[in-house]
Structure formats: C-alpha cells, structure tokens
C-alpha angles and dihedrals in degrees: 000000000000089000092051091048090052092051092049090046089054091047092052090044091055090046090048089052093051094048094041088051088057090045090055090050097043095087090063093096088052093053090045088059089049089051094050094047093039088223138085091221110172096353118114129215096211097094092052097045091048092046090051092050092046093051090052091051093049091052089052091048092047092055089054093051134057129241092021100117091125089060091054095050099051097039091049088058088045093057090049098048097039090052088056091049094050092047091049090049092051091051095056101028121108117251096265095049090044092055092048092050092050090050091052091049092052094046097045111026099031104026102025100043093039092052092048092053094047096045096046093045096052102031103038135044139192119344093353089063091054091049093050092048089046092056091047088051089050092054095048092044086059087052089055090057094041095048095078088056086086087064089045089055090050091049091053092046098046096030087225131116094199093113099039110083110215095204091060092053094047096049094043088057093050091045091053091054094050096046091045091060091042091056092041094054091045088048089233108144091187090066099036102044102060092049091064089064090040090058092050094049091045092054090047092055092048092051092049091049091053093047099047096038088058091049090051091053091048092051091048091054092050093054111099128200114248112264116252109241115226118223112254122224111233124186114224122195105211093195093059098023090227131134113237123209115290115268127228121231091256092053091051091052090050092052092050090050090049092050090051091049092052091050092050092048091050092053093049093047093050092054095047103042101018085222105160093193092062093068092048092051092049091048090051090052092053094047090050091057113108112263122234120235128181115223133171114260 
C-alpha cells in the first residue's frame, strides 16, 4: 500500500507540475494587453509579487524535506517566470503603482524571505525547522489564493470581468486539486491544507466570471445606436420672415406641379394673345410662392 501511495503521489505531483506550469504561463495574455496598451491600467501586481515570494518559500521548504523534488522543479520555474512578470509590470506601470510594487518586493522578497531564512536557521534545528517553514509556507500559500480576491472585489464593484483573467482562475482551481492529492498521499498537511481553500476561491472566481460576463453581453445587446435625424423641409415666407407649417412630400410635389402648370399657361397665353403683361403676372405669381428651405430638425 505504501508503494502504491508513493506512485500515486508521484503521478499527482507530475500532474501538479504540468498544471502549475500552465498556471504560471496563464497571465501571458494579460501582459500582452499591457504591452499593446503600454499601460498596466486596472491590473494589480499583488498576485505576482505574492506568487514570487511563495515560490521562493516552497523551494526553501523542499530543501528541508525529503522526496519533494517535484516541488523544487515547479517552484524554480515559478521564481523565474514571476520575476519576469514583476519586471514587465514595473516597466509599464504608472509611478504610483511602480512605487507600491517596489515596496512590496522589498518587504516580502528581500526583508521577509531573508528574515525567515535567518530565523529558522539560527533558532530551529532538524525536523522542527522543516515544520516551522512548512507552516509559514501554508500561510503564504493561502495568501496566493487570497491575492486575486482584490480583483474579485473590483469585478463586483464595476460589474465587469475585463481585469479578471478566466484562464488563471480555471488553472488555479485544477492546480489546487492536483496538489491537494499530492500532499494528502504524502501525508504532508502543509501541502494539502492550503489547496482546499485554493479550490474554493478558484470556483468562486469562475462563478463570478460567468455571472458578470453574461450581464455584460446583455447590456451590450440592449444598447441601441442613435437614430439618424432626417432633415425636415420647412417653408419660409421671405416677405413676412415667418416659418410656415412643415410640408409633407405629397404637398411639395403638388406645389411643383402647380408651378409647372402656371409656367405652361403663361407660355401658351403669350403666343395666343401676345399680351406681354401676362408673362409678367405669371412670373410674379411664381416669385410670390413660398420658397422651400431644408433645415436640420
């Protein structure tokens, strides 16, 4: 049974490495957006700084324990990729966000990790040292899963999932499942326990993403394009400088026909009677007709 448990632990450890590898790569679309916009906008650096610190702690813990090679491999990659993310964030972040990120790095990675190594090396020995570091790792692993809750709060407040990457939530959930069984089969509570909370938070983020992405789609469908206003035809009497009631299209056609009829009558009358005054009278009638002007409604 012990041999079977070891084989299963190794299998879940390899699976955990594969999924965690994808987890570490899942923020790439986020940083691609940052690169295109040349700004970090609403994105936060907390998850990446905490993940960097956590990976460093797990490497330290793995060196104090036995049969934890799989922890060393994946967390070494984690330190490498998270360092790139943090550096990329610092390059495109505005001044205020950059200063906050540098402060977090100094407090956690330099001060925090350095203090943990020094204290545990000088105050604790043997198995006790491994247990103390294990409990510290447990606490900060919980912080890794809690860190994205800042984004969850922003999603609820803005009712938008723009700044909450779905891939990260999905793979964090799958990773939590794999590492839970790995720790359970190794009978290491420090590895198993935090992943229970990680699974719960991962499911919460996925549910929120589904809810608010549907709301965003519904709002988008309800939005209508502004109606194009058609120019209205208004009749202006130049003699009185007054606007007469608006004419319909049929009325305009009738006026044009009437004007044409008057012109035709004038021509016929001039040929028959050679009365020069007739043409003048007809012309006066046409000029006195209200002119049409097109104005915007």
